[in-house]
C-alpha positions as CSV (number, residue, x, y, z in Angstrom):
1,M,-0.1,0.0,0.1
2,E,1.4,3.5,-1.2
3,P,1.8,6.2,2.0
4,V,0.5,9.3,2.2
5,L,1.6,12.6,3.0
6,I,0.9,13.7,6.5
7,N,2.6,16.5,9.1
8,G,5.8,16.2,6.5
9,E,5.7,12.2,7.0
10,W,5.2,9.8,4.2
11,R,3.5,6.8,6.6
12,A,0.8,4.3,6.3
13,A,-3.0,5.5,5.7
14,I,-5.7,4.9,8.3
15,A,-7.3,3.2,5.5
16,S,-10.6,1.4,5.3
17,G,-9.2,-0.7,2.1
18,G,-7.0,0.2,-1.3
19,F,-7.4,0.6,-4.9
20,N,-6.0,0.3,-8.2
21,A,-5.5,3.2,-11.0
22,V,-6.5,1.6,-14.5
23,N,-4.4,1.8,-17.7
24,P,-7.2,3.5,-20.1
25,T,-5.3,1.5,-23.2
26,T,-6.0,-1.9,-21.8
27,A,-8.6,-1.7,-19.4
28,E,-5.9,-3.8,-16.6
29,A,-5.5,-2.6,-13.0
30,L,-2.1,-0.8,-12.4
31,S,0.1,-2.8,-9.9
32,E,0.6,0.0,-6.7
33,T,-2.1,0.0,-4.5
34,F,-3.5,3.1,-3.0
35,P,-5.4,3.6,-0.1
36,I,-8.8,4.4,0.8
37,S,-8.1,7.1,3.7
38,T,-10.5,7.5,6.7
39,M,-11.7,10.4,8.9
40,G,-7.9,9.5,11.0
41,D,-5.9,10.8,8.1
42,I,-8.1,14.0,7.5
43,D,-8.4,14.8,11.0
44,A,-4.5,14.8,11.4
45,A,-4.0,16.5,8.1
46,L,-6.7,19.1,9.6
47,D,-4.5,19.6,12.7
48,A,-1.2,19.6,11.0
49,G,-2.5,22.4,8.4
50,H,-3.3,24.3,11.3
51,E,0.2,24.1,13.0
52,A,1.6,25.3,9.6
53,V,-0.4,27.9,9.3
54,R,1.1,29.5,13.0
55,A,4.4,28.4,11.3
56,L,3.9,30.2,8.6
57,R,3.8,33.5,10.2
58,N,7.3,33.1,11.2
59,S,8.4,32.0,7.8
60,P,11.5,34.0,5.9
61,A,10.2,36.7,3.8
62,G,9.6,35.5,0.3
63,A,9.7,32.0,1.4
64,V,6.4,31.1,-0.4
65,A,7.4,32.5,-3.5
66,D,10.9,30.5,-3.3
67,F,8.6,27.5,-2.4
68,L,6.9,27.7,-5.8
69,Q,9.7,28.6,-7.7
70,A,11.9,25.4,-6.5
71,F,8.5,23.2,-6.9
72,A,8.5,24.1,-10.5
73,D,12.3,23.2,-10.8
74,N,11.8,19.8,-9.4
75,I,8.7,19.4,-11.9
76,E,11.5,20.1,-14.8
77,T,14.1,17.8,-13.4
78,S,11.9,15.3,-12.9
79,S,9.8,15.4,-16.3
80,D,10.7,12.3,-17.7
81,Q,9.3,10.1,-15.0
82,L,6.2,12.7,-14.8
83,V,5.0,12.3,-18.3
84,E,5.7,8.3,-18.6
85,V,3.7,7.5,-15.7
86,A,1.0,10.1,-16.3
87,H,0.9,8.7,-20.2
88,T,0.7,5.2,-18.4
89,E,-2.2,6.2,-15.8
90,T,-4.6,8.5,-18.3
91,A,-3.1,7.2,-22.2
92,L,-2.9,10.9,-22.8
93,P,-0.2,11.7,-25.3
94,A,3.1,11.9,-24.5
95,E,4.5,14.0,-27.3
96,P,3.3,16.9,-27.6
97,R,0.1,16.8,-25.1
98,L,2.1,15.8,-21.7
99,A,5.7,16.7,-22.6
100,S,5.5,19.7,-24.5
101,I,1.9,21.1,-23.6
102,E,0.6,20.4,-20.3
103,L,3.9,20.2,-18.2
104,P,5.1,23.4,-19.2
105,R,2.0,25.0,-18.7
106,T,2.1,23.8,-15.2
107,V,5.5,25.2,-14.4
108,D,4.4,28.3,-16.2
109,Q,1.5,28.9,-14.0
110,L,3.7,27.7,-10.8
111,R,6.2,30.4,-12.0
112,K,3.4,32.9,-12.4
113,A,2.2,32.5,-8.9
114,A,5.9,32.7,-7.3
115,A,6.0,36.3,-9.1
116,A,2.8,37.5,-7.9
117,V,3.7,36.7,-4.4
118,N,6.5,38.7,-5.1
119,E,5.2,41.8,-6.3
120,S,2.4,41.7,-4.1
121,T,-0.2,44.0,-6.1
122,W,-2.4,40.8,-5.9
123,K,-2.9,41.8,-2.4
124,T,-4.9,45.0,-3.1
125,A,-3.6,47.0,-0.2
126,T,-6.0,50.1,0.0
127,I,-4.9,52.6,2.0
128,D,-6.7,55.7,3.7
129,T,-4.7,58.4,5.4
130,S,-7.5,60.1,6.6
131,A,-9.7,57.4,8.3
132,R,-6.4,55.9,9.4
133,I,-7.6,52.6,7.9
134,R,-5.6,50.4,5.8
135,S,-6.8,46.9,4.2
136,M,-5.2,44.1,2.1
137,F,-5.7,40.3,1.3
138,G,-4.1,37.5,3.5
139,P,-4.3,34.1,4.0
140,L,-7.1,32.4,5.3
141,G,-5.5,31.2,8.5
142,A,-6.8,27.6,7.7
143,P,-5.3,24.9,5.5
144,V,-7.0,24.6,1.6
145,A,-8.6,21.1,0.3
146,V,-8.1,20.9,-3.3
147,F,-9.8,18.5,-5.4
148,G,-8.4,17.5,-8.6
149,P,-10.0,16.5,-11.8
150,N,-9.0,13.6,-14.4
151,N,-8.4,15.1,-17.9
152,F,-5.7,17.1,-16.6
153,P,-2.7,15.4,-14.8
154,F,-0.4,18.1,-14.5
155,A,-2.2,21.5,-14.9
156,F,-5.2,21.0,-12.9
157,N,-3.5,18.4,-10.3
158,S,-4.8,18.9,-6.9
159,V,-0.4,18.9,-6.1
160,S,0.6,21.6,-8.9
161,G,-2.4,22.6,-10.7
162,G,-3.8,26.0,-10.6
163,D,-6.0,26.3,-7.7
164,F,-3.3,24.3,-5.8
165,A,-0.7,27.5,-7.0
166,A,-3.6,29.7,-6.1
167,A,-3.8,28.5,-2.6
168,I,-0.6,28.5,-1.6
169,A,0.6,32.0,-3.1
170,A,-2.1,33.4,-0.7
171,G,-0.2,31.8,2.0
172,N,-2.4,28.7,2.8
173,P,-1.3,25.3,3.2
174,V,-3.0,22.7,0.7
175,I,-4.2,19.3,1.8
176,A,-4.6,17.8,-1.6
177,K,-7.0,15.2,-2.5
178,A,-5.8,13.2,-5.5
179,N,-7.6,12.0,-8.3
180,P,-7.8,8.0,-8.2
181,S,-7.3,8.2,-12.3
182,H,-3.5,9.1,-11.7
183,P,-2.7,8.7,-8.0
184,M,1.0,7.8,-8.9
185,T,1.3,11.1,-10.7
186,T,0.2,12.8,-7.8
187,K,2.5,11.1,-5.4
188,L,5.3,11.9,-7.5
189,L,4.3,15.7,-8.1
190,A,4.0,15.6,-3.9
191,E,7.1,14.1,-3.4
192,A,8.8,17.3,-5.8
193,A,6.8,19.7,-3.5
194,F,7.9,18.5,-0.6
195,D,11.3,18.5,-1.5
196,A,10.9,21.9,-2.2
197,I,9.5,22.2,1.2
198,R,12.5,21.0,2.6
199,E,14.8,23.3,0.4
200,T,12.8,26.5,1.5
201,G,12.0,25.8,5.1
202,L,8.5,26.0,4.8
203,P,6.5,24.6,7.4
204,R,6.2,20.5,6.8
205,A,2.5,20.6,6.7
206,M,2.2,23.1,3.8
207,V,1.7,20.4,1.2
208,Q,-0.2,16.9,2.2
209,L,-1.8,14.6,0.2
210,I,-4.7,11.7,0.4
211,Y,-5.6,9.9,-2.3
212,R,-9.3,8.4,-1.8
213,I,-12.1,8.8,0.5
214,S,-15.3,7.5,0.6
215,H,-18.4,10.0,0.0
216,E,-19.5,10.0,3.2
217,D,-16.0,11.1,4.7
218,G,-15.6,13.5,1.7
219,T,-18.8,15.5,2.8
220,T,-17.3,15.4,6.4
221,F,-14.1,16.7,5.1
222,A,-15.9,19.1,3.4
223,G,-18.2,20.7,5.9
224,H,-15.1,20.2,8.8
225,S,-14.8,23.5,11.1
226,K,-10.9,23.5,10.4
227,L,-11.3,23.9,6.8
228,G,-10.6,27.1,5.2
229,A,-11.6,26.7,1.6
230,I,-12.3,24.1,-1.0
231,G,-11.2,24.1,-4.9
232,F,-12.6,21.2,-6.5
233,T,-12.7,20.5,-10.6
234,G,-15.1,18.0,-11.7
235,G,-18.6,16.2,-12.2
236,R,-21.8,18.3,-11.4
237,G,-22.9,15.5,-9.1
238,G,-20.0,15.2,-6.5
239,G,-19.6,18.9,-6.9
240,L,-23.0,19.7,-5.7
241,L,-22.5,17.0,-2.5
242,L,-19.7,19.0,-1.8
243,K,-21.1,22.4,-1.7
244,A,-24.3,21.3,-0.2
245,A,-21.6,20.0,3.1
246,A,-19.4,23.3,2.6
247,D,-22.5,25.8,2.4
248,A,-24.1,24.1,5.9
249,A,-20.4,25.0,7.6
250,G,-19.7,28.2,6.0
251,V,-16.7,26.8,4.2
252,P,-16.1,28.6,0.9
253,I,-16.0,26.4,-2.0
254,Y,-15.1,27.2,-5.4
255,L,-16.2,24.6,-8.0
256,E,-15.7,23.9,-11.7
257,M,-18.2,21.2,-12.7
258,S,-20.0,21.2,-16.0
259,S,-20.2,23.0,-19.4
260,V,-21.7,22.6,-22.8
261,N,-19.8,25.5,-24.4
262,P,-22.1,26.4,-27.0
263,V,-20.9,27.5,-30.4
264,F,-23.1,29.7,-32.3
265,V,-22.5,29.7,-36.3
266,L,-24.0,32.7,-38.3
267,R,-25.1,32.7,-41.9
268,G,-22.0,34.7,-43.6
269,A,-19.5,32.6,-41.9
270,L,-21.0,29.6,-43.0
271,E,-21.7,31.0,-46.7
272,S,-17.6,31.9,-46.4
273,R,-15.8,29.3,-44.5
274,G,-18.2,26.7,-43.6
275,I,-16.3,23.8,-44.3
276,E,-13.2,25.3,-42.4
277,I,-15.4,26.2,-39.4
278,A,-17.0,22.3,-39.4
279,R,-13.5,21.0,-39.8
280,E,-12.7,23.4,-36.5
281,F,-15.3,22.2,-34.8
282,F,-14.5,18.5,-35.5
283,Q,-10.9,19.0,-34.2
284,S,-11.8,20.6,-31.1
285,C,-14.9,18.6,-30.3
286,T,-12.2,15.5,-30.3
287,L,-9.3,16.8,-28.5
288,G,-8.1,15.0,-25.7
289,V,-11.0,12.6,-26.9
290,G,-13.6,15.2,-26.2
291,Q,-12.4,15.0,-22.3
292,F,-12.0,18.8,-21.9
293,C,-13.9,21.1,-19.8
294,T,-14.1,23.3,-23.0
295,S,-15.0,20.9,-25.3
296,P,-17.5,22.2,-27.7
297,G,-20.8,20.2,-26.8
298,I,-23.4,22.3,-28.8
299,V,-23.0,24.2,-32.0
300,V,-26.2,26.2,-33.4
301,V,-26.2,26.7,-37.0
302,P,-28.9,28.6,-39.4
303,A,-31.2,25.7,-40.9
304,G,-31.9,25.5,-44.7
305,K,-29.4,25.0,-47.3
306,V,-26.1,26.7,-46.2
307,G,-26.8,24.7,-42.5
308,N,-27.2,21.6,-44.1
309,A,-24.2,21.5,-46.2
310,F,-22.3,22.1,-42.8
311,V,-23.9,19.4,-40.9
312,E,-23.2,17.0,-43.7
313,A,-19.6,18.0,-43.5
314,C,-19.2,17.6,-39.9
315,T,-20.8,14.3,-40.1
316,G,-18.1,13.3,-42.6
317,F,-15.4,14.4,-40.5
318,F,-16.9,12.5,-37.1
319,A,-17.8,9.2,-39.0
320,E,-14.3,9.1,-40.6
321,G,-12.1,10.2,-37.4
322,D,-10.3,7.7,-35.5
323,P,-11.6,7.5,-32.0
324,G,-9.0,8.1,-29.4
325,V,-8.5,6.3,-25.6
326,L,-10.9,7.6,-23.1
327,L,-9.6,8.3,-19.4
328,G,-12.0,5.4,-18.0
329,P,-14.9,3.8,-18.8
330,S,-17.9,5.4,-21.3
331,D,-20.4,4.1,-19.7
332,H,-21.2,8.3,-18.4
333,I,-20.9,8.6,-22.3
334,G,-23.5,6.3,-23.2
335,Q,-26.0,7.4,-20.6
336,A,-25.7,11.2,-21.9
337,V,-26.0,10.2,-25.1
338,A,-29.1,8.0,-24.7
339,T,-30.6,11.3,-22.7
340,I,-30.1,13.5,-25.5
341,K,-31.7,10.9,-28.1
342,G,-34.6,10.8,-25.5
343,A,-35.2,14.7,-25.9
344,G,-35.5,14.3,-29.7
345,A,-31.6,13.9,-30.9
346,K,-31.1,12.0,-34.4
347,V,-27.5,10.4,-34.3
348,L,-25.8,11.7,-37.2
349,A,-22.4,10.0,-36.4
350,G,-21.2,7.5,-33.8
351,G,-23.1,6.4,-30.7
352,A,-21.8,3.6,-28.9
353,P,-18.7,2.6,-27.3
354,I,-15.8,0.7,-28.6
355,K,-15.1,-2.9,-27.5
356,D,-11.8,-3.0,-28.1
357,G,-10.0,-4.0,-24.6
358,G,-9.5,-0.2,-23.7
359,F,-11.7,2.8,-22.9
360,A,-13.0,4.0,-26.5
361,F,-16.7,5.7,-27.5
362,A,-17.2,6.4,-31.2
363,N,-16.9,10.0,-32.1
364,T,-20.3,11.0,-31.9
365,L,-22.6,13.6,-33.3
366,L,-26.0,14.6,-33.1
367,A,-28.5,17.0,-34.2
368,T,-31.9,18.4,-33.8
369,S,-34.1,21.0,-34.7
370,G,-33.9,24.8,-32.8
371,E,-38.0,24.0,-31.8
372,S,-37.5,20.8,-30.8
373,F,-34.4,22.5,-28.2
374,L,-36.6,24.9,-27.2
375,T,-38.9,22.3,-26.2
376,D,-36.7,20.3,-24.1
377,P,-33.4,22.5,-23.6
378,V,-32.6,20.2,-20.3
379,G,-32.2,17.2,-21.7
380,L,-30.4,18.1,-24.8
381,Q,-27.9,20.0,-22.9
382,T,-26.4,17.0,-21.0
383,E,-23.0,17.0,-20.9
384,A,-21.4,13.8,-22.3
385,F,-17.8,14.9,-21.6
386,G,-16.3,12.7,-24.1
387,P,-16.1,13.1,-28.4
388,V,-19.9,13.9,-28.5
389,S,-21.2,17.8,-30.1
390,L,-24.7,18.0,-30.7
391,I,-26.0,20.4,-34.0
392,V,-29.0,22.5,-33.4
393,R,-30.4,23.7,-36.6
394,A,-32.1,27.5,-35.9
395,D,-35.0,28.7,-38.1
396,G,-33.3,32.2,-38.2
397,I,-31.5,34.7,-35.9
398,E,-34.9,34.8,-33.6
399,E,-34.8,31.6,-32.6
400,M,-31.1,31.1,-31.9
401,V,-31.7,34.2,-29.9
402,L,-34.3,32.2,-28.0
403,I,-31.7,28.9,-27.8
404,A,-29.3,31.6,-26.3
405,R,-32.0,32.4,-23.1
406,A,-32.7,28.8,-22.8
407,L,-29.2,27.7,-22.4
408,D,-27.7,27.0,-18.6
409,G,-24.3,28.8,-17.6
410,N,-21.5,27.7,-19.3
411,L,-17.9,28.6,-19.3
412,T,-17.7,29.5,-22.5
413,G,-19.9,30.4,-25.8
414,T,-18.2,31.5,-29.3
415,I,-19.8,33.4,-31.9
416,Y,-18.4,32.8,-35.7
417,S,-19.3,35.7,-38.1
418,D,-18.6,36.8,-41.5
419,T,-15.5,38.7,-41.3
420,Q,-16.6,41.3,-44.0
421,G,-19.2,42.3,-41.6
422,A,-22.0,40.6,-43.4
423,D,-23.2,39.5,-39.6
424,E,-23.1,42.6,-37.6
425,D,-26.8,42.9,-37.2
426,D,-27.3,39.2,-36.3
427,Y,-24.2,39.5,-34.2
428,A,-26.0,42.7,-32.1
429,L,-28.7,40.8,-31.7
430,L,-27.4,36.9,-30.2
431,E,-24.3,38.8,-28.2
432,P,-26.0,40.2,-25.4
433,E,-28.0,37.0,-24.7
434,L,-24.9,34.8,-24.8
435,R,-22.7,37.3,-23.1
436,Q,-24.8,36.6,-20.0
437,K,-24.9,32.8,-20.0
438,V,-20.7,32.7,-20.4
439,G,-17.4,33.2,-18.4
440,R,-15.5,33.9,-21.2
441,L,-17.2,35.0,-24.8
442,I,-15.2,34.1,-28.0
443,A,-15.0,35.3,-31.2
444,D,-14.0,33.0,-34.2
445,K,-12.3,30.5,-33.0
446,M,-13.1,26.9,-31.0
447,P,-13.4,27.5,-27.1
448,T,-10.6,24.5,-26.3
449,G,-7.7,26.7,-25.6
450,V,-7.5,28.2,-22.2
451,A,-4.3,30.2,-22.0
452,V,-2.3,31.0,-18.4
453,S,-3.4,34.5,-19.0
454,P,-3.6,37.4,-16.3
455,A,-7.3,38.4,-18.5
456,M,-8.5,34.5,-18.7
457,N,-11.9,33.4,-17.0
458,H,-12.0,30.0,-16.8
459,G,-15.4,30.3,-14.6
460,G,-18.5,31.4,-15.5
461,P,-22.6,31.4,-14.1
462,Y,-23.7,28.3,-12.6
463,P,-23.8,25.0,-13.1
464,S,-20.2,25.5,-15.1
465,T,-19.1,27.0,-11.6
466,G,-20.4,27.7,-8.4
467,H,-19.9,31.2,-8.3
468,P,-19.9,33.6,-11.6
469,G,-17.4,35.9,-9.9
470,F,-14.4,33.8,-9.6
471,T,-11.5,32.0,-12.3
472,A,-9.9,28.8,-12.0
473,V,-7.1,30.5,-14.2
474,G,-5.7,33.6,-14.4
475,I,-3.4,35.2,-11.6
476,P,-4.1,37.2,-9.8
477,A,-7.6,37.2,-10.1
478,S,-7.9,33.2,-9.1
479,I,-5.4,33.7,-5.7
480,H,-8.4,35.9,-4.4
481,R,-10.5,32.7,-4.1
482,F,-8.3,31.5,-1.4
483,A,-7.8,35.0,0.5
484,A,-9.6,37.0,3.2
485,L,-9.5,40.6,3.5
486,H,-7.7,41.6,6.2
487,S,-8.5,45.2,7.8
488,Y,-6.6,47.6,10.1
489,D,-8.1,50.7,11.9
490,N,-6.0,53.2,13.7
491,V,-3.1,50.8,13.8
492,P,0.3,52.3,14.2
493,D,2.9,51.8,11.3
494,H,5.3,50.0,12.8
495,R,2.8,47.4,14.1
496,L,1.0,46.8,10.4
497,P,2.0,44.3,7.8
498,L,5.0,45.4,5.7
499,Q,2.8,46.1,2.2
500,L,0.5,48.6,4.5
501,R,3.0,50.5,5.7
502,D,4.0,53.9,5.3
503,K,7.0,52.4,3.1
504,N,6.4,50.7,-0.2
505,P,8.4,47.1,0.7
506,N,9.5,46.5,-2.5
507,G,9.1,49.6,-4.6
508,V,7.2,48.1,-7.5
509,M,3.7,46.7,-5.6
510,F,0.9,49.0,-6.8
511,R,-1.3,50.2,-3.9
512,L,-4.5,52.0,-3.6
513,I,-3.8,55.5,-1.7
514,D,-6.5,57.9,-1.2
515,G,-8.1,56.6,-4.0
516,R,-5.3,56.4,-6.3
517,W,-3.2,53.3,-7.8
518,S,0.4,54.5,-7.4
519,Q,3.9,52.8,-6.4
520,R,5.2,55.8,-4.1
521,D,5.2,55.7,-0.7
522,V,2.8,57.4,1.9
523,E,3.8,61.0,2.2
């Protein structure tokens, strides 16, 4: 049984049983057995996390940034082993996906978090000299739990991903709950993180790791009084169970759950480059075997000749494309396809699992009318989380607008329009409706890319997330999820945190001084 990492020690778990990850290519269990931790491990991790909170107050200035930098360096040093193990556990391609795209992105976001810590503008230091009140964002004073997803073993991992980087940058210890799909990858990342802790002198419980817990213990964990906040990426069902427990206990929880990422293709765009857009759509829908949170699950096009030509081209791409290996069994995809069909959609290509010894599902395209969509928008918005999408033929821009109004909240929404301006009037009618239903509005490209940019919003209205005001990607905004606002009233300068004293501690941090953003000292 593999050990857990609690309070700076790799030790045997207090477990109720064990589990093995599965090689998706063969559907065979891998050799390593990992523990299913009980509340004994959770309670120990929470207690150690609080000790780390207290110890962190005496850590050297810059230690958190140094840790993030050292951790990024350690990941690069171990990159070959990490890529090999992640490929085995997920079947994601070693090249270019894991080695040349996801791992560099993971390292980059850790270093961006380190830079934000050093600069400190993310703290939003605010100084009112006349009222003698000063405030800034700071640590929560309790550990943060991070629940990672199955589809990004590095960039969203509970030990290295965006939620982890943001929580650490805010000054909080992290208790990582690994995804059972890639536990050994997560263990290797935790080893690299723990080495960085020892190199930089942070409290030993700054990063802790458990692999799996029961649903009952998961909800107890989410509602625990010693927990500062939760970051969760995964399915809607599990997310809502954790949210109910966290809300009842007053624990802030930030969820990324489900999204069908609607794409609207206006008439002028279809007439000028319909085949090109059809190819982009197929490539986007099947990228990562459709297991991206920003995969296009619904495409809305005008009914009639030009729309029919687009549907025909898409059907050919889906029917002829080679299916990829899924992260796990395809049962949930089959259930989603059955729900979409039951709501009135017709299968144009695929529609069934592929039984070849591994985990696979045929590239699947369905279609329905705008009228049918408006009759059952709930069923037809079912997320498949696989290489599956639905085309909706809308009867004119008026019906497109009604479809946009009927959408649930999504991470992204895309509008393709004519580059010469033929669709401007239709765009003006559609955009305001779609804007309110998505976190990120996209023009003339498919939604699957998520850049690590300060301007990125990887969030959106429910049910894509639990709160539309926050993002899981994009520093410094993502850090604020795991921070508390600390205010100081009439406190003498020498007793204030460095960032709120009259002298700007590093000369580069922007502070809001009497209503004006400035890098100057208080005069």
